[in-house]
N, CA and C of each residue as an Amber inpcrd file, in Angstrom:
protein
   492
  34.8550000 -60.5710000 268.7630000  35.8380000 -59.5410000 268.5300000
  35.6690000 -58.4680000 269.6010000  36.7610000 -57.9560000 270.0860000
  36.7710000 -56.9580000 271.1460000  37.0630000 -55.5670000 270.5670000
  36.5600000 -54.5510000 271.2490000  36.7550000 -53.1640000 270.8470000
  38.2350000 -52.8550000 270.6690000  39.0770000 -53.3630000 271.5530000
  40.5090000 -53.0430000 271.5030000  41.1710000 -53.4590000 270.1960000
  40.5420000 -54.3770000 269.4660000  41.1220000 -54.8580000 268.2150000
  41.0100000 -53.8510000 267.0710000  40.0660000 -52.9200000 267.1610000
  39.8960000 -51.9630000 266.0550000  39.8500000 -50.5090000 266.4880000
  39.9060000 -50.2260000 267.7850000  39.8430000 -48.8390000 268.2560000
  41.1190000 -48.0790000 267.8920000  41.0290000 -46.7710000 267.8720000
  42.1920000 -45.9000000 267.7510000  42.7410000 -45.7390000 269.1630000
  43.9860000 -46.1040000 269.3610000  44.5200000 -46.1140000 270.7290000
  45.2290000 -44.8230000 271.1400000  45.2710000 -43.8350000 270.2750000
  45.9490000 -42.5840000 270.6230000  45.1690000 -41.3760000 270.1020000
  43.9270000 -41.1860000 270.5840000  43.1420000 -40.0670000 270.0560000
  43.6030000 -38.7290000 270.6270000  43.3800000 -37.6820000 269.8790000
  43.6110000 -36.3280000 270.3790000  42.5830000 -36.0600000 271.4760000
  42.9490000 -35.2640000 272.4660000  42.0550000 -34.9320000 273.5750000
  42.1730000 -33.4510000 273.9080000  41.2440000 -32.9890000 274.7250000
  41.3460000 -31.6600000 275.3030000  40.8850000 -31.7480000 276.7530000
  40.9940000 -30.6520000 277.4730000  40.5640000 -30.6060000 278.8660000
  39.3190000 -29.7230000 278.9730000  38.6310000 -29.7690000 280.1100000
  37.4740000 -28.8800000 280.2820000  37.8490000 -27.3970000 280.1890000
  39.0960000 -27.0680000 280.5180000  39.5400000 -25.6760000 280.4960000
  39.9450000 -25.2020000 279.1060000  40.1420000 -26.1000000 278.1690000
  40.5130000 -25.7200000 276.8020000  39.4440000 -24.7990000 276.2310000
  39.8470000 -23.7540000 275.5160000  38.8310000 -22.8890000 274.9010000
  38.4000000 -23.4870000 273.5600000  37.2480000 -23.0610000 273.0780000
  36.6890000 -23.6370000 271.8590000  37.5400000 -23.3800000 270.6260000
  38.2040000 -22.2440000 270.5560000  39.0770000 -21.9690000 269.4030000
  40.2290000 -22.9690000 269.3740000  40.8140000 -23.2500000 270.5160000
  41.9170000 -24.2110000 270.5870000  41.4210000 -25.6210000 270.2770000
  40.2390000 -25.9760000 270.7690000  39.6800000 -27.3000000 270.4730000
  39.4130000 -27.4400000 268.9760000  38.8760000 -26.3960000 268.3600000
  38.6100000 -26.4390000 266.9200000  39.9090000 -26.5800000 266.1290000
  40.9490000 -25.8790000 266.5240000  42.2400000 -25.9800000 265.8300000
  42.8280000 -27.3840000 265.9790000  42.6660000 -27.9820000 267.1480000
  43.1560000 -29.3430000 267.3540000  42.3980000 -30.3200000 266.4520000
  41.0840000 -30.1340000 266.3520000  40.2970000 -30.9840000 265.4500000
  40.7770000 -30.8110000 264.0060000  41.0330000 -29.5710000 263.6160000
  41.5080000 -29.2910000 262.2600000  42.8560000 -29.9690000 262.0250000
  43.7780000 -29.7860000 262.9760000  45.1270000 -30.3520000 262.8420000
  45.1190000 -31.8790000 262.8010000  44.2250000 -32.4990000 263.5660000
  44.1840000 -33.9640000 263.6640000  43.1520000 -34.5850000 262.7230000
  42.4540000 -33.7340000 261.9400000  41.4490000 -34.1940000 260.9920000
  40.4000000 -35.0740000 261.6720000  39.8350000 -34.5460000 262.7490000
  38.7900000 -35.2810000 263.4560000  37.6570000 -34.3300000 263.8030000
  36.5100000 -34.8670000 264.0950000  35.3350000 -34.0550000 264.3860000
  34.8920000 -34.1050000 265.8310000  35.6500000 -34.7940000 266.6600000
  35.3090000 -34.8730000 268.0740000  36.5590000 -35.0970000 268.8930000
  36.4860000 -34.6510000 270.1380000  37.5920000 -34.8530000 271.0690000
  37.0490000 -35.3660000 272.3980000  37.6470000 -36.4180000 272.9380000
  37.3340000 -36.7580000 274.3150000  37.8530000 -35.6300000 275.2190000
  37.0690000 -35.2780000 276.2090000  37.4650000 -34.2520000 277.1670000
  37.9140000 -34.9930000 278.4290000  39.1700000 -34.7700000 278.8040000
  39.7460000 -35.5100000 279.9260000  40.2710000 -34.5620000 280.9980000
  40.1420000 -35.0000000 282.2400000  40.7260000 -34.2960000 283.3790000
  42.1380000 -34.8160000 283.5940000  42.8410000 -34.2060000 284.5270000
  44.1590000 -34.7160000 284.9030000  44.0450000 -36.1930000 285.2290000
  45.0040000 -36.9660000 284.7960000  44.9680000 -38.4060000 285.0090000
  44.2590000 -39.1480000 283.9010000  43.7160000 -38.4190000 282.9240000
  43.1170000 -39.0580000 281.7680000  41.6820000 -39.5140000 281.9240000
  41.0030000 -39.1320000 283.0100000  39.6090000 -39.5490000 283.1910000
  38.6950000 -38.7660000 282.2410000  37.8780000 -39.5130000 281.4910000
  36.9650000 -38.9000000 280.5220000  35.7930000 -38.2510000 281.2610000
  35.5640000 -36.9660000 280.9550000  34.4460000 -36.2460000 281.5650000
  33.4130000 -35.8160000 280.5320000  33.6700000 -36.0890000 279.2630000
  32.7200000 -35.7320000 278.2220000  33.3540000 -35.8300000 276.8450000
  32.5900000 -35.3970000 275.8710000  33.0500000 -35.3430000 274.4840000
  32.6250000 -33.9890000 273.9340000  33.4360000 -33.4350000 273.0440000
  33.0440000 -32.2190000 272.3430000  33.1740000 -32.4770000 270.8490000
  32.1950000 -32.0090000 270.0970000  32.1840000 -32.2080000 268.6490000
  32.3370000 -30.8710000 267.9290000  32.6570000 -30.9650000 266.6500000
  32.7310000 -29.7500000 265.8480000  31.3710000 -29.0620000 265.8160000
  30.3130000 -29.8310000 265.8420000  28.9670000 -29.2440000 265.8700000
  28.7310000 -28.4830000 267.1720000  29.1750000 -29.0410000 268.2980000
  29.0530000 -28.3360000 269.5860000  29.7330000 -26.9690000 269.5060000
  30.9130000 -26.9450000 268.9090000  31.6670000 -25.6950000 268.7930000
  30.9190000 -24.7040000 267.9040000  30.4070000 -25.1710000 266.7710000
  29.6610000 -24.2840000 265.8600000  28.4160000 -23.7200000 266.5300000
  27.6830000 -24.5720000 267.2340000  26.4550000 -24.1080000 267.8880000
  26.7680000 -23.1080000 268.9970000  27.8280000 -23.3450000 269.7550000
  28.2110000 -22.4000000 270.8060000  28.6320000 -21.0650000 270.1910000
  29.3880000 -21.1210000 269.1010000  29.8250000 -19.8980000 268.4300000
  28.6220000 -19.1100000 267.9110000  27.5840000 -19.8170000 267.4940000
  26.4070000 -19.1620000 266.9250000  25.4460000 -18.6400000 267.9960000
  25.4470000 -19.2520000 269.1720000  24.4250000 -18.9120000 270.1640000
  24.9400000 -18.1520000 271.3770000  26.2160000 -18.1580000 271.6100000
  26.7740000 -17.4330000 272.7590000  27.3100000 -16.0920000 272.2570000
  27.2030000 -15.1090000 273.0700000  27.6190000 -13.7640000 272.6710000
  29.0740000 -13.5060000 273.0630000  29.9310000 -14.5080000 272.7410000
  31.3600000 -14.3840000 273.0380000  32.1530000 -15.0740000 271.9480000
  33.3930000 -14.6840000 271.8310000  34.2850000 -15.3150000 270.8610000
  34.6120000 -16.7350000 271.3280000  34.8110000 -17.6800000 270.4000000
  35.1530000 -19.0510000 270.7860000  36.3780000 -19.1400000 271.7050000
  37.3360000 -18.2410000 271.5500000  38.5250000 -18.2510000 272.4100000
  38.1890000 -17.8870000 273.8580000  36.9870000 -17.3490000 274.0820000
  36.5680000 -16.9590000 275.4240000  35.6130000 -17.9660000 276.0670000
  35.3240000 -19.0510000 275.3620000  34.3650000 -20.0550000 275.8610000
  35.1240000 -21.3360000 276.1770000  35.0010000 -21.8010000 277.3990000
  35.6650000 -23.0470000 277.8030000  34.8470000 -24.2460000 277.3310000
  35.5400000 -25.3060000 277.0000000  34.8980000 -26.5620000 276.6060000
  33.8790000 -26.9940000 277.6650000  34.1940000 -26.7860000 278.9390000
  33.3040000 -27.2030000 280.0290000  31.9340000 -26.5380000 279.9670000
  31.8330000 -25.3780000 279.2960000  30.5510000 -24.6810000 279.1680000
  29.6560000 -25.3150000 278.1100000  30.2210000 -26.1600000 277.2790000
  29.5110000 -26.6530000 276.1050000  29.2190000 -28.1540000 276.1700000
  30.1080000 -28.9200000 276.7880000  29.9810000 -30.3780000 276.7120000
  28.8320000 -30.9080000 277.5450000  28.3540000 -32.0510000 277.0980000
  27.4170000 -32.8390000 277.8620000  28.2700000 -33.8020000 278.6870000
  28.1660000 -33.7440000 279.9770000  29.0350000 -34.5350000 280.8520000
  28.5920000 -35.9810000 281.0000000  27.7700000 -36.4660000 280.1020000
  27.2890000 -37.8410000 280.2150000  27.7590000 -38.6860000 279.0370000
  29.0190000 -38.5650000 278.6870000  29.5530000 -39.3510000 277.5680000
  29.4170000 -40.8310000 277.8670000  28.8150000 -41.5400000 276.9620000
  28.7070000 -42.9950000 277.0760000  30.0300000 -43.6000000 276.6470000
  30.5040000 -44.5920000 277.3620000  31.8060000 -45.1910000 277.0780000
  31.6840000 -46.7060000 276.9510000  32.7760000 -47.3140000 276.5430000
  32.9040000 -48.7660000 276.5710000  34.3320000 -49.0680000 277.0210000
  34.6300000 -50.3290000 277.2020000  35.9690000 -50.7340000 277.6430000
  36.6590000 -51.5170000 276.5340000  37.9800000 -51.6270000 276.5970000
  38.7010000 -52.3570000 275.5570000  38.2010000 -53.7920000 275.3620000
  37.7470000 -54.4140000 276.4190000  37.2820000 -55.7970000 276.3450000
  35.8100000 -55.9310000 275.9500000  35.1280000 -54.8170000 275.7270000
  33.7260000 -54.8600000 275.3090000  33.6230000 -55.5580000 273.9600000
  32.6400000 -56.4290000 273.8330000  32.3820000 -57.1020000 272.5670000
  31.9360000 -56.0590000 271.5430000  32.3950000 -56.1900000 270.3190000
  32.1030000 -55.2080000 269.2770000  30.5910000 -55.1090000 269.0160000
  29.8610000 -56.1960000 269.1810000  28.4080000 -56.1410000 268.9740000
  27.7380000 -55.2970000 270.0490000  28.2550000 -55.3540000 271.2800000
  27.7360000 -54.4980000 272.3490000  28.0680000 -53.0410000 272.0590000
  29.2670000 -52.7770000 271.5620000  29.6360000 -51.4120000 271.2000000
  28.7110000 -50.8740000 270.1040000  28.3930000 -51.6990000 269.1160000
  27.4490000 -51.2930000 268.0620000  26.0860000 -50.9600000 268.6550000
  25.6520000 -51.7540000 269.6080000  24.3600000 -51.5060000 270.2560000
  24.3730000 -50.1500000 270.9660000  25.4460000 -49.8670000 271.6950000
  25.5620000 -48.5940000 272.4180000  25.5800000 -47.4310000 271.4390000
  26.3620000 -47.5480000 270.3800000  26.4520000 -46.4880000 269.3730000
  25.0720000 -46.1970000 268.7760000  24.3420000 -47.2410000 268.4180000
  23.0120000 -47.0550000 267.8510000  22.0270000 -46.4750000 268.8450000
  22.0310000 -47.0050000 270.0530000  21.0990000 -46.5400000 271.0890000
  21.3530000 -45.0780000 271.4550000  22.6110000 -44.7120000 271.5720000
  22.9670000 -43.3460000 271.9700000  23.0170000 -42.3730000 270.7950000
  22.9120000 -42.8790000 269.5770000  22.9800000 -42.0670000 268.3570000
  24.2590000 -41.2290000 268.3180000  25.3840000 -41.8980000 268.5470000
  26.6900000 -41.2550000 268.4870000  27.5430000 -41.9660000 267.4510000
  28.5130000 -41.2750000 266.9380000  29.4070000 -41.8700000 265.9330000
  30.7110000 -42.3640000 266.5390000  30.9660000 -41.9620000 267.7970000
  32.2330000 -42.3340000 268.4430000  32.0070000 -42.6200000 269.9200000
  32.7280000 -43.6080000 270.4160000  32.6810000 -43.9500000 271.8400000
  34.0840000 -43.8690000 272.4250000  34.2390000 -43.1390000 273.5250000
  35.5180000 -43.2110000 274.2170000  35.6680000 -44.6170000 274.8210000
  36.8650000 -45.1310000 274.7560000  37.1660000 -46.4400000 275.3370000
  37.9840000 -46.1660000 276.5950000  37.4780000 -46.6380000 277.7300000
  38.0970000 -46.3300000 279.0170000  38.4140000 -47.6020000 279.7980000
  39.3420000 -47.4660000 280.7570000  39.6140000 -48.5880000 281.6570000
  38.5920000 -48.5450000 282.8000000  38.7250000 -49.4300000 283.7430000
  37.7470000 -49.5290000 284.8440000  37.6770000 -48.2660000 285.6980000
  38.7390000 -47.4660000 285.6940000  38.7540000 -46.2130000 286.4590000
  38.2680000 -45.0250000 285.6350000  37.8590000 -45.2660000 284.3920000
  37.3590000 -44.1970000 283.5360000  38.4340000 -43.4290000 282.7990000
  39.6710000 -43.9310000 282.8080000  40.7730000 -43.2780000 282.0870000
  40.7480000 -43.6820000 280.6120000  40.9660000 -42.7040000 279.7640000
  40.9040000 -42.9140000 278.3220000  41.9600000 -43.9060000 277.8480000
  41.5130000 -44.8890000 277.0750000  42.4000000 -45.8710000 276.4580000
  42.4120000 -45.7450000 274.9430000  41.3620000 -45.1460000 274.4020000
  41.2470000 -45.0050000 272.9570000  39.8750000 -44.4810000 272.5970000
  39.5630000 -44.5600000 271.3190000  38.2390000 -44.1580000 270.8490000
  37.8260000 -45.1180000 269.7370000  36.5700000 -45.4850000 269.7450000
  36.0150000 -46.3640000 268.7210000  35.0360000 -45.5360000 267.9000000
  35.2600000 -45.4840000 266.5910000  34.3590000 -44.7170000 265.7350000
  33.5580000 -45.6600000 264.8430000  32.4180000 -45.1790000 264.4320000
  31.6060000 -45.9350000 263.4900000  32.3890000 -46.1440000 262.1960000
  33.1940000 -45.1640000 261.8250000  34.0390000 -45.3090000 260.6320000
  35.0240000 -46.4650000 260.7830000  35.6410000 -46.5920000 261.9730000
  36.5530000 -47.7110000 262.2210000  35.8400000 -49.0420000 262.0150000
  34.6260000 -49.1190000 262.5150000  33.8510000 -50.3620000 262.4230000
  33.5120000 -50.6750000 260.9690000  33.0320000 -49.6670000 260.2490000
  32.6660000 -49.8640000 258.8420000  33.8860000 -50.2900000 258.0240000
  34.9950000 -49.5930000 258.1990000  36.2020000 -49.9210000 257.4360000
  36.7250000 -51.3120000 257.7810000  36.6420000 -51.6940000 259.0440000
  37.0900000 -53.0290000 259.4370000  36.1790000 -54.0970000 258.8240000
  34.8790000 -53.8740000 258.8970000  33.9350000 -54.8430000 258.3430000
  34.1150000 -54.9610000 256.8290000  34.3300000 -53.8380000 256.1700000
  34.4680000 -53.8240000 254.7110000  35.7830000 -54.4510000 254.2510000
  36.8000000 -54.3740000 255.1080000  38.1210000 -54.8730000 254.7200000
  38.1790000 -56.3930000 254.6140000  37.2090000 -57.0610000 255.2210000
  37.2240000 -58.5200000 255.2230000  38.1420000 -59.0990000 256.2820000
  38.6970000 -58.2340000 257.1450000  39.6160000 -58.6880000 258.1870000
  38.9060000 -59.4790000 259.2830000  37.5830000 -59.3440000 259.3630000
  36.8280000 -60.0510000 260.3940000  36.4690000 -61.4460000 259.8940000
  37.3750000 -62.3680000 260.0680000  37.1680000 -63.7430000 259.6000000
  36.0610000 -64.4590000 260.3660000  35.8050000 -64.0040000 261.6090000
  34.7750000 -64.6550000 262.4140000  33.3630000 -64.1980000 262.0250000
  33.2680000 -63.1550000 261.2160000  31.9870000 -62.6110000 260.7420000
  31.1290000 -62.0500000 261.8770000  31.7960000 -61.5870000 262.9470000
  31.0600000 -60.9690000 264.0500000  30.4670000 -59.6290000 263.6410000
  31.0730000 -58.9810000 262.6550000  30.6010000 -57.6910000 262.1710000
  29.8590000 -57.8850000 260.8570000  28.6200000 -58.2580000 260.9350000
  27.8680000 -58.4520000 259.7000000  27.5390000 -57.1030000 259.0860000
  27.4570000 -57.0770000 257.7880000  27.0850000 -55.8470000 257.0840000
  25.7190000 -55.3660000 257.5400000  24.8160000 -56.2910000 257.7950000
  23.4690000 -55.9210000 258.2390000  23.5140000 -55.2420000 259.6100000
  24.3220000 -55.7520000 260.5320000  24.4270000 -55.1560000 261.8700000
  25.0220000 -53.7550000 261.7930000  26.0460000 -53.5960000 260.9640000
  26.6720000 -52.2850000 260.8080000  25.6840000 -51.3080000 260.1770000
  24.9500000 -51.7460000 259.1610000  23.9670000 -50.8860000 258.5080000
  22.8550000 -50.4840000 259.4820000  22.3780000 -51.4100000 260.2780000
  21.3310000 -51.0950000 261.2620000  21.8250000 -50.0500000 262.2580000
  23.0720000 -50.1690000 262.6870000  23.6360000 -49.1870000 263.6050000
  23.7270000 -47.8240000 262.9350000  24.1860000 -47.8090000 261.7040000
  24.2890000 -46.5530000 260.9570000  22.9110000 -45.9040000 260.8230000
  21.9070000 -46.6940000 260.5280000  20.5420000 -46.1690000 260.4060000
  20.0750000 -45.5740000 261.7370000  20.3780000 -46.2380000 262.8400000
  19.9740000 -45.7360000 264.1540000  20.6650000 -44.4090000 264.4700000
  21.9490000 -44.3230000 264.1460000  22.6960000 -43.0890000 264.4020000
  22.1470000 -41.9460000 263.5610000  21.7560000 -42.2330000 262.3400000
  21.2880000 -41.2020000 261.4150000  19.8230000 -40.8280000 261.5980000
  19.0870000 -41.6030000 262.3630000  17.6660000 -41.3150000 262.5630000
  17.5040000 -39.9580000 263.2490000  16.4690000 -39.2020000 262.8720000
  16.2630000 -37.8980000 263.5040000  16.0490000 -38.0590000 265.0110000
  16.6480000 -37.1570000 265.7450000  16.3600000 -37.0800000 267.1680000
  16.0790000 -35.6220000 267.4730000  15.2960000 -35.4010000 268.4880000
  14.7950000 -34.0610000 268.7360000  15.4830000 -33.4400000 269.9330000
  15.8920000 -32.1960000 269.7740000  16.5160000 -31.4590000 270.8620000
  15.4320000 -30.7160000 271.6260000  15.7930000 -30.1720000 272.7540000
  14.8470000 -29.3730000 273.5240000  14.3760000 -28.1790000 272.7080000
  15.2540000 -27.6440000 271.8680000  14.9030000 -26.4820000 271.0550000
  13.8580000 -26.8330000 270.0000000  13.9090000 -28.0350000 269.4520000
  13.0000000 -28.4260000 268.3810000  11.6020000 -28.7670000 268.8820000
  11.4820000 -29.3030000 270.0750000  10.2000000 -29.8080000 270.5560000
   9.1030000 -28.7510000 270.6220000   9.3430000 -27.5390000 271.1380000
   8.2640000 -26.5450000 271.1510000   7.8160000 -26.1470000 269.7530000
   8.7450000 -26.0930000 268.7960000   8.3800000 -25.7330000 267.4290000
   7.4660000 -26.7890000 266.8240000   7.7270000 -28.0470000 267.1240000
   6.8850000 -29.1140000 266.5940000   5.4860000 -29.0250000 267.2000000
   5.4120000 -28.7300000 268.4810000   4.1110000 -28.6090000 269.1360000
   3.3130000 -27.4760000 268.5050000   3.9850000 -26.3570000 268.1670000
   3.3050000 -25.2440000 267.5270000   2.7720000 -25.6470000 266.1560000
   3.5430000 -26.4390000 265.4340000   3.1520000 -26.8600000 264.0970000
   1.9490000 -27.7850000 264.0920000   1.6700000 -28.4480000 265.2170000
   0.5280000 -29.3610000 265.3100000  -0.7030000 -28.6570000 265.8660000
  -0.6190000 -27.3320000 266.0370000  -1.7700000 -26.5980000 266.5460000
  -1.8880000 -26.6820000 268.0500000  -0.8330000 -27.0670000 268.7270000
  -0.8720000 -27.1820000 270.1880000  -0.7810000 -25.8340000 270.8450000
């Protein structure tokens, strides 16, 4: 099974110049928690999440309407292509601990987005007659995504707690 068979082919997007207030409103309007960030021509340059917006609002001394998406995003969004095998996409999602992957063409232009929710719902629906999406594989990916990962901010606190 290929990613293109279950991806969302028309996701909401924003640009690096979009301010955080506008990005948050777009997420609210589209009922989503992340937006691919695209440059002119549709090339993906990153992803922004509702959590990114909340953390920026809490840590920067400016209003969200004054903060550009480009100040907050991690420019290393992991992607896949429409022809990527769904098992490879699951591997990437688990390894990167992300819930969504932008789907791009060979030039890096956005074609859609694949979410862990899309995968779970497809697997649960029984639509996968080939059984490429086993419940065990989906559960393992979910466990990998949910596993704790440490930010740069957390690491010094942990070292202090160990008497370092």
